C-alpha positions as protocol buffer text, in pm:
chain_id: "A"
residue {
  index: 1
  type: MET
  ca { x: 238 y: -1491 z: 297 }
}
residue {
  index: 2
  type: THR
  ca { x: 485 y: -1772 z: 293 }
}
residue {
  index: 3
  type: GLY
  ca { x: 836 y: -1840 z: 171 }
}
residue {
  index: 4
  type: THR
  ca { x: 1176 y: -1692 z: 236 }
}
residue {
  index: 5
  type: HIS
  ca { x: 1172 y: -1341 z: 375 }
}
residue {
  index: 6
  type: TYR
  ca { x: 1442 y: -1080 z: 367 }
}
residue {
  index: 7
  type: ASN
  ca { x: 1500 y: -793 z: 603 }
}
residue {
  index: 8
  type: HIS
  ca { x: 1421 y: -452 z: 455 }
}
residue {
  index: 9
  type: PRO
  ca { x: 1450 y: -108 z: 607 }
}
residue {
  index: 10
  type: VAL
  ca { x: 1108 y: 18 z: 704 }
}
residue {
  index: 11
  type: PRO
  ca { x: 1014 y: 281 z: 444 }
}
residue {
  index: 12
  type: ARG
  ca { x: 909 y: 623 z: 563 }
}
residue {
  index: 13
  type: PRO
  ca { x: 549 y: 713 z: 476 }
}
residue {
  index: 14
  type: VAL
  ca { x: 669 y: 1002 z: 258 }
}
residue {
  index: 15
  type: ASP
  ca { x: 890 y: 760 z: 61 }
}
residue {
  index: 16
  type: ILE
  ca { x: 588 y: 541 z: -10 }
}
residue {
  index: 17
  type: VAL
  ca { x: 398 y: 847 z: -140 }
}
residue {
  index: 18
  type: ILE
  ca { x: 691 y: 954 z: -359 }
}
residue {
  index: 19
  type: ASP
  ca { x: 735 y: 603 z: -504 }
}
residue {
  index: 20
  type: PHE
  ca { x: 362 y: 587 z: -575 }
}
residue {
  index: 21
  type: LEU
  ca { x: 362 y: 923 z: -759 }
}
residue {
  index: 22
  type: ARG
  ca { x: 672 y: 841 z: -960 }
}
residue {
  index: 23
  type: GLU
  ca { x: 522 y: 512 z: -1076 }
}
residue {
  index: 24
  type: GLN
  ca { x: 201 y: 687 z: -1185 }
}
residue {
  index: 25
  type: GLN
  ca { x: 399 y: 952 z: -1372 }
}
residue {
  index: 26
  type: SER
  ca { x: 590 y: 682 z: -1562 }
}
residue {
  index: 27
  type: ARG
  ca { x: 255 y: 526 z: -1665 }
}
residue {
  index: 28
  type: GLY
  ca { x: 133 y: 855 z: -1811 }
}
residue {
  index: 29
  type: ILE
  ca { x: -111 y: 925 z: -1529 }
}
residue {
  index: 30
  type: THR
  ca { x: -152 y: 1302 z: -1502 }
}
residue {
  index: 31
  type: HIS
  ca { x: -354 y: 1329 z: -1181 }
}
residue {
  index: 32
  type: VAL
  ca { x: -439 y: 1133 z: -869 }
}
residue {
  index: 33
  type: ASP
  ca { x: -765 y: 1208 z: -690 }
}
residue {
  index: 34
  type: LEU
  ca { x: -752 y: 1193 z: -311 }
}
residue {
  index: 35
  type: ASP
  ca { x: -1034 y: 1141 z: -66 }
}
residue {
  index: 36
  type: GLU
  ca { x: -1053 y: 1308 z: 276 }
}
residue {
  index: 37
  type: PRO
  ca { x: -844 y: 1044 z: 466 }
}
residue {
  index: 38
  type: ALA
  ca { x: -570 y: 1068 z: 205 }
}
residue {
  index: 39
  type: ARG
  ca { x: -559 y: 1449 z: 232 }
}
residue {
  index: 40
  type: ASP
  ca { x: -547 y: 1420 z: 611 }
}
residue {
  index: 41
  type: PHE
  ca { x: -257 y: 1177 z: 577 }
}
residue {
  index: 42
  type: LEU
  ca { x: -60 y: 1417 z: 358 }
}
residue {
  index: 43
  type: ASN
  ca { x: -136 y: 1702 z: 594 }
}
residue {
  index: 44
  type: GLN
  ca { x: 2 y: 1492 z: 879 }
}
residue {
  index: 45
  type: LEU
  ca { x: 324 y: 1437 z: 684 }
}
residue {
  index: 46
  type: SER
  ca { x: 351 y: 1810 z: 621 }
}
residue {
  index: 47
  type: ARG
  ca { x: 300 y: 1895 z: 990 }
}
residue {
  index: 48
  type: ARG
  ca { x: 557 y: 1637 z: 1096 }
}
residue {
  index: 49
  type: LYS
  ca { x: 814 y: 1784 z: 859 }
}
residue {
  index: 50
  type: THR
  ca { x: 763 y: 2144 z: 970 }
}
residue {
  index: 51
  type: SER
  ca { x: 726 y: 2089 z: 1343 }
}
residue {
  index: 52
  type: VAL
  ca { x: 957 y: 1858 z: 1536 }
}
residue {
  index: 53
  type: ALA
  ca { x: 738 y: 1909 z: 1842 }
}
residue {
  index: 54
  type: ALA
  ca { x: 432 y: 1765 z: 1669 }
}
residue {
  index: 55
  type: PRO
  ca { x: 355 y: 1415 z: 1799 }
}
residue {
  index: 56
  type: PRO
  ca { x: 357 y: 1137 z: 1538 }
}
residue {
  index: 57
  type: PRO
  ca { x: 23 y: 989 z: 1437 }
}
residue {
  index: 58
  type: ALA
  ca { x: -86 y: 676 z: 1619 }
}
residue {
  index: 59
  type: ALA
  ca { x: -63 y: 474 z: 1297 }
}
residue {
  index: 60
  type: ALA
  ca { x: 22 y: 563 z: 940 }
}
residue {
  index: 61
  type: PRO
  ca { x: -300 y: 501 z: 748 }
}
residue {
  index: 62
  type: ARG
  ca { x: -286 y: 327 z: 416 }
}
residue {
  index: 63
  type: LEU
  ca { x: -298 y: 577 z: 133 }
}
residue {
  index: 64
  type: PRO
  ca { x: -617 y: 514 z: -66 }
}
residue {
  index: 65
  type: VAL
  ca { x: -556 y: 447 z: -434 }
}
residue {
  index: 66
  type: ALA
  ca { x: -685 y: 740 z: -638 }
}
residue {
  index: 67
  type: ALA
  ca { x: -1007 y: 737 z: -436 }
}
residue {
  index: 68
  type: LYS
  ca { x: -1280 y: 993 z: -491 }
}
residue {
  index: 69
  type: ALA
  ca { x: -1430 y: 1213 z: -221 }
}
residue {
  index: 70
  type: ASP
  ca { x: -1769 y: 1060 z: -295 }
}
residue {
  index: 71
  type: ALA
  ca { x: -1822 y: 779 z: -45 }
}
residue {
  index: 72
  type: ALA
  ca { x: -1986 y: 568 z: -316 }
}
residue {
  index: 73
  type: GLU
  ca { x: -1653 y: 556 z: -498 }
}
residue {
  index: 74
  type: VAL
  ca { x: -1452 y: 471 z: -186 }
}
residue {
  index: 75
  type: ILE
  ca { x: -1659 y: 186 z: -45 }
}
residue {
  index: 76
  type: ALA
  ca { x: -1587 y: -135 z: -234 }
}
residue {
  index: 77
  type: PRO
  ca { x: -1890 y: -335 z: -353 }
}
residue {
  index: 78
  type: PRO
  ca { x: -1940 y: -677 z: -198 }
}
residue {
  index: 79
  type: PRO
  ca { x: -1750 y: -955 z: -376 }
}
residue {
  index: 80
  type: ALA
  ca { x: -1920 y: -1106 z: -676 }
}
residue {
  index: 81
  type: ILE
  ca { x: -1971 y: -1482 z: -702 }
}
residue {
  index: 82
  type: VAL
  ca { x: -1792 y: -1581 z: -1022 }
}
residue {
  index: 83
  type: THR
  ca { x: -1837 y: -1911 z: -1205 }
}
residue {
  index: 84
  type: SER
  ca { x: -1788 y: -2021 z: -1564 }
}
residue {
  index: 85
  type: GLN
  ca { x: -1906 y: -2294 z: -1797 }
}
residue {
  index: 86
  type: GLY
  ca { x: -1710 y: -2494 z: -2053 }
}
residue {
  index: 87
  type: ALA
  ca { x: -1534 y: -2821 z: -2119 }
}
residue {
  index: 88
  type: THR
  ca { x: -1190 y: -2667 z: -2170 }
}
residue {
  index: 89
  type: LYS
  ca { x: -989 y: -2384 z: -2019 }
}
residue {
  index: 90
  type: ALA
  ca { x: -1035 y: -2180 z: -2336 }
}
residue {
  index: 91
  type: GLU
  ca { x: -1413 y: -2226 z: -2323 }
}
residue {
  index: 92
  type: ARG
  ca { x: -1431 y: -2132 z: -1955 }
}
residue {
  index: 93
  type: LEU
  ca { x: -1216 y: -1821 z: -2012 }
}
residue {
  index: 94
  type: ALA
  ca { x: -1440 y: -1724 z: -2304 }
}
residue {
  index: 95
  type: ASP
  ca { x: -1744 y: -1762 z: -2079 }
}
residue {
  index: 96
  type: LEU
  ca { x: -1579 y: -1550 z: -1807 }
}
residue {
  index: 97
  type: ARG
  ca { x: -1493 y: -1285 z: -2066 }
}
residue {
  index: 98
  type: ARG
  ca { x: -1856 y: -1279 z: -2184 }
}
residue {
  index: 99
  type: GLN
  ca { x: -1977 y: -1228 z: -1827 }
}
residue {
  index: 100
  type: LEU
  ca { x: -1737 y: -938 z: -1773 }
}
residue {
  index: 101
  type: LEU
  ca { x: -1846 y: -742 z: -2080 }
}
residue {
  index: 102
  type: ASP
  ca { x: -2105 y: -549 z: -1877 }
}
residue {
  index: 103
  type: PHE
  ca { x: -1931 y: -577 z: -1541 }
}
residue {
  index: 104
  type: PRO
  ca { x: -1883 y: -204 z: -1460 }
}
residue {
  index: 105
  type: ARG
  ca { x: -2254 y: -130 z: -1509 }
}
residue {
  index: 106
  type: THR
  ca { x: -2376 y: -432 z: -1314 }
}
residue {
  index: 107
  type: ARG
  ca { x: -2136 y: -358 z: -1026 }
}
residue {
  index: 108
  type: GLY
  ca { x: -2206 y: 15 z: -1013 }
}
residue {
  index: 109
  type: LEU
  ca { x: -1855 y: 115 z: -1127 }
}
residue {
  index: 110
  type: THR
  ca { x: -1958 y: 434 z: -1301 }
}
residue {
  index: 111
  type: GLN
  ca { x: -1609 y: 576 z: -1358 }
}
residue {
  index: 112
  type: MET
  ca { x: -1486 y: 307 z: -1596 }
}
residue {
  index: 113
  type: ARG
  ca { x: -1469 y: 308 z: -1974 }
}
residue {
  index: 114
  type: ASP
  ca { x: -1670 y: 68 z: -2189 }
}
residue {
  index: 115
  type: THR
  ca { x: -1405 y: -149 z: -2356 }
}
residue {
  index: 116
  type: LEU
  ca { x: -1315 y: -478 z: -2189 }
}
residue {
  index: 117
  type: VAL
  ca { x: -946 y: -569 z: -2212 }
}
residue {
  index: 118
  type: PHE
  ca { x: -947 y: -927 z: -2096 }
}
residue {
  index: 119
  type: SER
  ca { x: -627 y: -1125 z: -2147 }
}
residue {
  index: 120
  type: GLN
  ca { x: -376 y: -1263 z: -2393 }
}
residue {
  index: 121
  type: GLY
  ca { x: -165 y: -1576 z: -2410 }
}
residue {
  index: 122
  type: ASN
  ca { x: -174 y: -1944 z: -2329 }
}
residue {
  index: 123
  type: PRO
  ca { x: -456 y: -2076 z: -2104 }
}
residue {
  index: 124
  type: ASP
  ca { x: -222 y: -2360 z: -2005 }
}
residue {
  index: 125
  type: ALA
  ca { x: 66 y: -2127 z: -1913 }
}
residue {
  index: 126
  type: ARG
  ca { x: 270 y: -2202 z: -1603 }
}
residue {
  index: 127
  type: LEU
  ca { x: 360 y: -1831 z: -1569 }
}
residue {
  index: 128
  type: VAL
  ca { x: 107 y: -1548 z: -1543 }
}
residue {
  index: 129
  type: PHE
  ca { x: 176 y: -1173 z: -1542 }
}
residue {
  index: 130
  type: VAL
  ca { x: -89 y: -955 z: -1373 }
}
residue {
  index: 131
  type: GLY
  ca { x: -87 y: -580 z: -1439 }
}
residue {
  index: 132
  type: GLU
  ca { x: -292 y: -307 z: -1278 }
}
residue {
  index: 133
  type: SER
  ca { x: -544 y: -188 z: -1539 }
}
residue {
  index: 134
  type: PRO
  ca { x: -552 y: -126 z: -1915 }
}
residue {
  index: 135
  type: SER
  ca { x: -375 y: 176 z: -2059 }
}
residue {
  index: 136
  type: HIS
  ca { x: -484 y: 386 z: -2357 }
}
residue {
  index: 137
  type: HIS
  ca { x: -281 y: 163 z: -2590 }
}
residue {
  index: 138
  type: ASP
  ca { x: -417 y: -155 z: -2432 }
}
residue {
  index: 139
  type: GLU
  ca { x: -769 y: -29 z: -2490 }
}
residue {
  index: 140
  type: GLN
  ca { x: -692 y: 63 z: -2851 }
}
residue {
  index: 141
  type: GLN
  ca { x: -524 y: -269 z: -2935 }
}
residue {
  index: 142
  type: GLY
  ca { x: -748 y: -490 z: -2721 }
}
residue {
  index: 143
  type: HIS
  ca { x: -484 y: -674 z: -2520 }
}
residue {
  index: 144
  type: PRO
  ca { x: -265 y: -616 z: -2212 }
}
residue {
  index: 145
  type: PHE
  ca { x: 76 y: -447 z: -2231 }
}
residue {
  index: 146
  type: ALA
  ca { x: 45 y: -280 z: -2571 }
}
residue {
  index: 147
  type: GLY
  ca { x: 227 y: 17 z: -2727 }
}
residue {
  index: 148
  type: ALA
  ca { x: 581 y: 117 z: -2633 }
}
residue {
  index: 149
  type: ILE
  ca { x: 541 y: -43 z: -2290 }
}
residue {
  index: 150
  type: GLY
  ca { x: 446 y: -370 z: -2455 }
}
residue {
  index: 151
  type: GLU
  ca { x: 748 y: -355 z: -2684 }
}
residue {
  index: 152
  type: ARG
  ca { x: 979 y: -329 z: -2382 }
}
residue {
  index: 153
  type: PHE
  ca { x: 789 y: -606 z: -2207 }
}
residue {
  index: 154
  type: ASP
  ca { x: 827 y: -830 z: -2512 }
}
residue {
  index: 155
  type: LEU
  ca { x: 1205 y: -778 z: -2494 }
}
residue {
  index: 156
  type: ILE
  ca { x: 1195 y: -899 z: -2133 }
}
residue {
  index: 157
  type: LEU
  ca { x: 1004 y: -1210 z: -2239 }
}
residue {
  index: 158
  type: LYS
  ca { x: 1254 y: -1267 z: -2519 }
}
residue {
  index: 159
  type: ALA
  ca { x: 1539 y: -1239 z: -2269 }
}
residue {
  index: 160
  type: MET
  ca { x: 1363 y: -1512 z: -2068 }
}
residue {
  index: 161
  type: ASN
  ca { x: 1343 y: -1725 z: -2387 }
}
residue {
  index: 162
  type: LEU
  ca { x: 964 y: -1690 z: -2374 }
}
residue {
  index: 163
  type: SER
  ca { x: 694 y: -1528 z: -2586 }
}
residue {
  index: 164
  type: ARG
  ca { x: 341 y: -1402 z: -2533 }
}
residue {
  index: 165
  type: SER
  ca { x: 208 y: -1730 z: -2671 }
}
residue {
  index: 166
  type: GLU
  ca { x: 382 y: -1922 z: -2391 }
}
residue {
  index: 167
  type: VAL
  ca { x: 271 y: -1709 z: -2094 }
}
residue {
  index: 168
  type: TYR
  ca { x: -62 y: -1560 z: -1984 }
}
residue {
  index: 169
  type: LEU
  ca { x: -110 y: -1183 z: -1957 }
}
residue {
  index: 170
  type: THR
  ca { x: -396 y: -1013 z: -1776 }
}
residue {
  index: 171
  type: HIS
  ca { x: -488 y: -717 z: -1557 }
}
residue {
  index: 172
  type: LEU
  ca { x: -646 y: -705 z: -1214 }
}
residue {
  index: 173
  type: VAL
  ca { x: -891 y: -437 z: -1336 }
}
residue {
  index: 174
  type: LYS
  ca { x: -1024 y: -529 z: -1680 }
}
residue {
  index: 175
  type: PHE
  ca { x: -1145 y: -187 z: -1795 }
}
residue {
  index: 176
  type: ARG
  ca { x: -954 y: 139 z: -1831 }
}
residue {
  index: 177
  type: PRO
  ca { x: -1042 y: 377 z: -1547 }
}
residue {
  index: 178
  type: ALA
  ca { x: -1203 y: 692 z: -1683 }
}
residue {
  index: 179
  type: SER
  ca { x: -1133 y: 1053 z: -1592 }
}
residue {
  index: 180
  type: LYS
  ca { x: -1266 y: 1395 z: -1692 }
}
residue {
  index: 181
  type: ASN
  ca { x: -1158 y: 1513 z: -2039 }
}
residue {
  index: 182
  type: GLN
  ca { x: -960 y: 1192 z: -2083 }
}
residue {
  index: 183
  type: SER
  ca { x: -759 y: 1136 z: -2399 }
}
residue {
  index: 184
  type: THR
  ca { x: -441 y: 928 z: -2385 }
}
residue {
  index: 185
  type: ASN
  ca { x: -380 y: 992 z: -2014 }
}
residue {
  index: 186
  type: ASN
  ca { x: -444 y: 710 z: -1768 }
}
residue {
  index: 187
  type: ARG
  ca { x: -593 y: 709 z: -1420 }
}
residue {
  index: 188
  type: ALA
  ca { x: -511 y: 470 z: -1137 }
}
residue {
  index: 189
  type: PRO
  ca { x: -801 y: 250 z: -1020 }
}
residue {
  index: 190
  type: THR
  ca { x: -995 y: 336 z: -707 }
}
residue {
  index: 191
  type: ILE
  ca { x: -1020 y: 108 z: -406 }
}
residue {
  index: 192
  type: ALA
  ca { x: -1370 y: 5 z: -516 }
}
residue {
  index: 193
  type: GLU
  ca { x: -1252 y: -75 z: -870 }
}
residue {
  index: 194
  type: LEU
  ca { x: -962 y: -287 z: -745 }
}
residue {
  index: 195
  type: ALA
  ca { x: -1177 y: -475 z: -494 }
}
residue {
  index: 196
  type: ALA
  ca { x: -1457 y: -542 z: -740 }
}
residue {
  index: 197
  type: PHE
  ca { x: -1234 y: -725 z: -986 }
}
residue {
  index: 198
  type: ILE
  ca { x: -1042 y: -947 z: -741 }
}
residue {
  index: 199
  type: PRO
  ca { x: -1306 y: -1227 z: -747 }
}
residue {
  index: 200
  type: ALA
  ca { x: -1296 y: -1228 z: -1129 }
}
residue {
  index: 201
  type: LEU
  ca { x: -915 y: -1250 z: -1128 }
}
residue {
  index: 202
  type: ALA
  ca { x: -929 y: -1526 z: -867 }
}
residue {
  index: 203
  type: HIS
  ca { x: -1161 y: -1731 z: -1088 }
}
residue {
  index: 204
  type: GLU
  ca { x: -950 y: -1654 z: -1395 }
}
residue {
  index: 205
  type: MET
  ca { x: -644 y: -1793 z: -1213 }
}
residue {
  index: 206
  type: GLU
  ca { x: -845 y: -2093 z: -1094 }
}
residue {
  index: 207
  type: ILE
  ca { x: -911 y: -2171 z: -1462 }
}
residue {
  index: 208
  type: VAL
  ca { x: -555 y: -2114 z: -1586 }
}
residue {
  index: 209
  type: SER
  ca { x: -402 y: -2276 z: -1275 }
}
residue {
  index: 210
  type: PRO
  ca { x: -47 y: -2141 z: -1318 }
}
residue {
  index: 211
  type: GLN
  ca { x: 248 y: -2231 z: -1099 }
}
residue {
  index: 212
  type: VAL
  ca { x: 372 y: -1873 z: -1067 }
}
residue {
  index: 213
  type: ILE
  ca { x: 210 y: -1527 z: -1080 }
}
residue {
  index: 214
  type: ILE
  ca { x: 419 y: -1211 z: -1118 }
}
residue {
  index: 215
  type: SER
  ca { x: 223 y: -904 z: -1009 }
}
residue {
  index: 216
  type: LEU
  ca { x: 345 y: -598 z: -1197 }
}
residue {
  index: 217
  type: GLY
  ca { x: 316 y: -272 z: -1003 }
}
residue {
  index: 218
  type: SER
  ca { x: 232 y: -158 z: -654 }
}
residue {
  index: 219
  type: PHE
  ca { x: -148 y: -179 z: -684 }
}
residue {
  index: 220
  type: PRO
  ca { x: -184 y: -542 z: -796 }
}
residue {
  index: 221
  type: SER
  ca { x: 100 y: -642 z: -562 }
}
residue {
  index: 222
  type: THR
  ca { x: -51 y: -487 z: -250 }
}
residue {
  index: 223
  type: ALA
  ca { x: -399 y: -606 z: -346 }
}
residue {
  index: 224
  type: LEU
  ca { x: -295 y: -970 z: -397 }
}
residue {
  index: 225
  type: CYS
  ca { x: -75 y: -966 z: -87 }
}
residue {
  index: 226
  type: ALA
  ca { x: -357 y: -797 z: 111 }
}
residue {
  index: 227
  type: SER
  ca { x: -90 y: -565 z: 245 }
}
residue {
  index: 228
  type: SER
  ca { x: -44 y: -192 z: 301 }
}
residue {
  index: 229
  type: ALA
  ca { x: 334 y: -231 z: 271 }
}
residue {
  index: 230
  type: SER
  ca { x: 528 y: -66 z: -9 }
}
residue {
  index: 231
  type: LEU
  ca { x: 618 y: -258 z: -323 }
}
residue {
  index: 232
  type: GLU
  ca { x: 985 y: -250 z: -224 }
}
residue {
  index: 233
  type: SER
  ca { x: 912 y: -425 z: 105 }
}
residue {
  index: 234
  type: LEU
  ca { x: 711 y: -694 z: -76 }
}
residue {
  index: 235
  type: ARG
  ca { x: 986 y: -774 z: -325 }
}
residue {
  index: 236
  type: GLU
  ca { x: 1268 y: -1030 z: -308 }
}
residue {
  index: 237
  type: GLN
  ca { x: 1047 y: -1288 z: -140 }
}
residue {
  index: 238
  type: TRP
  ca { x: 781 y: -1538 z: -234 }
}
residue {
  index: 239
  type: HIS
  ca { x: 420 y: -1489 z: -133 }
}
residue {
  index: 240
  type: GLU
  ca { x: 120 y: -1710 z: -193 }
}
residue {
  index: 241
  type: TRP
  ca { x: -219 y: -1617 z: -337 }
}
residue {
  index: 242
  type: ASN
  ca { x: -493 y: -1880 z: -347 }
}
residue {
  index: 243
  type: GLY
  ca { x: -231 y: -2153 z: -342 }
}
residue {
  index: 244
  type: ILE
  ca { x: -23 y: -2002 z: -624 }
}
residue {
  index: 245
  type: ALA
  ca { x: 333 y: -1877 z: -578 }
}
residue {
  index: 246
  type: LEU
  ca { x: 336 y: -1497 z: -613 }
}
residue {
  index: 247
  type: ARG
  ca { x: 627 y: -1264 z: -688 }
}
residue {
  index: 248
  type: CYS
  ca { x: 593 y: -883 z: -679 }
}
residue {
  index: 249
  type: SER
  ca { x: 771 y: -655 z: -925 }
}
residue {
  index: 250
  type: ASP
  ca { x: 749 y: -320 z: -1104 }
}
residue {
  index: 251
  type: ALA
  ca { x: 490 y: -216 z: -1360 }
}
residue {
  index: 252
  type: PRO
  ca { x: 606 y: -264 z: -1723 }
}
residue {
  index: 253
  type: SER
  ca { x: 591 y: 115 z: -1776 }
}
residue {
  index: 254
  type: PHE
  ca { x: 883 y: 138 z: -1536 }
}
residue {
  index: 255
  type: LEU
  ca { x: 1106 y: -18 z: -1803 }
}
residue {
  index: 256
  type: LEU
  ca { x: 1077 y: 295 z: -2022 }
}
residue {
  index: 257
  type: THR
  ca { x: 1261 y: 525 z: -1781 }
}
residue {
  index: 258
  type: ALA
  ca { x: 1435 y: 309 z: -1519 }
}
residue {
  index: 259
  type: SER
  ca { x: 1808 y: 322 z: -1456 }
}
residue {
  index: 260
  type: LEU
  ca { x: 2026 y: 19 z: -1528 }
}
residue {
  index: 261
  type: SER
  ca { x: 2039 y: -74 z: -1158 }
}
residue {
  index: 262
  type: LYS
  ca { x: 1660 y: -64 z: -1126 }
}
residue {
  index: 263
  type: LYS
  ca { x: 1615 y: -267 z: -1443 }
}
residue {
  index: 264
  type: ARG
  ca { x: 1847 y: -520 z: -1286 }
}
residue {
  index: 265
  type: LYS
  ca { x: 1615 y: -546 z: -983 }
}
residue {
  index: 266
  type: PHE
  ca { x: 1325 y: -609 z: -1220 }
}
residue {
  index: 267
  type: TRP
  ca { x: 1530 y: -874 z: -1400 }
}
residue {
  index: 268
  type: GLU
  ca { x: 1616 y: -1043 z: -1070 }
}
residue {
  index: 269
  type: ASP
  ca { x: 1242 y: -1087 z: -1012 }
}
residue {
  index: 270
  type: MET
  ca { x: 1220 y: -1256 z: -1354 }
}
residue {
  index: 271
  type: LEU
  ca { x: 1519 y: -1479 z: -1271 }
}
residue {
  index: 272
  type: ALA
  ca { x: 1351 y: -1582 z: -945 }
}
residue {
  index: 273
  type: ALA
  ca { x: 1039 y: -1684 z: -1139 }
}
residue {
  index: 274
  type: MET
  ca { x: 1249 y: -1878 z: -1391 }
}
residue {
  index: 275
  type: GLU
  ca { x: 1423 y: -2062 z: -1109 }
}
residue {
  index: 276
  type: LYS
  ca { x: 1088 y: -2139 z: -944 }
}
residue {
  index: 277
  type: LEU
  ca { x: 967 y: -2288 z: -1274 }
}
residue {
  index: 278
  type: THR
  ca { x: 1300 y: -2470 z: -1326 }
}
residue {
  index: 279
  type: LEU
  ca { x: 1349 y: -2296 z: -1661 }
}
residue {
  index: 280
  type: PRO
  ca { x: 1704 y: -2309 z: -1800 }
}
residue {
  index: 281
  type: ILE
  ca { x: 1911 y: -1998 z: -1719 }
}
residue {
  index: 282
  type: SER
  ca { x: 2238 y: -1927 z: -1896 }
}
residue {
  index: 283
  type: GLU
  ca { x: 2528 y: -1729 z: -1756 }
}
residue {
  index: 284
  type: LYS
  ca { x: 2450 y: -1461 z: -2013 }
}
residue {
  index: 285
  type: GLN
  ca { x: 2095 y: -1432 z: -1878 }
}
residue {
  index: 286
  type: ARG
  ca { x: 2225 y: -1412 z: -1522 }
}
residue {
  index: 287
  type: GLY
  ca { x: 2440 y: -1116 z: -1624 }
}
residue {
  index: 288
  type: PHE
  ca { x: 2171 y: -903 z: -1790 }
}
residue {
  index: 289
  type: PHE
  ca { x: 2154 y: -538 z: -1672 }
}
residue {
  index: 290
  type: LEU
  ca { x: 2465 y: -572 z: -1457 }
}
residue {
  index: 291
  type: SER
  ca { x: 2717 y: -286 z: -1473 }
}
residue {
  index: 292
  type: LYS
  ca { x: 3007 y: -357 z: -1705 }
}
């Protein structure tokens, strides 16, 4: 990670867990499966709260992301070697999309749905937004950030004087994670699912070659930063991923329920990206979501 860094209070492990659960709730996720290390971690937090005499753990383990108890679901598959053919960016992205159509089956990701949700926007975009994984509405409409969440996200783009045709939208995980008796509810990706798709995203970004990536949500942010830190501790600073400037922010679903002050923090991330890209910013834009 490079760039300007700010001092942040070190978050308590329980705060990280609470932030994680609140974000999932705002995305419509109704359950989070935990493997044995995650349950041990939560038990440690419980013991520390109820017994002041209990010694603290040697190190706070990273909370696995919706990992299953089955070891096959926890262990990430080895990285795939991803290439593409084509004379233009659009042709190479189309070739990458074709290769990913059967990706879950070929990579042994058995808990993913069948519909690929690849990307939307301008292959020559200077600004890329990376979400976590497709939602029910994304799957139905066939593109990232659909439904009510997408409507709010479009308002953010409009406030930036941008549109979907001027930026590039994608997800880290390209298929909607499946769960038992699933309808419109969404599940967070497992560690294996996140890890499996990183090489594909890396090649996708190699093709698009943007100047700035904004990672939306804790999972894509921690994955691209290769960090176990909370989203809040990764914000308000520039990182670098494969030579591309990276900014971490909230998931678009957050915009549906966030307070004015929290929307302002999200907007400050957008302003930072606009400044990095030397886009014009008016005084009106600088004042969005500030208390009157």
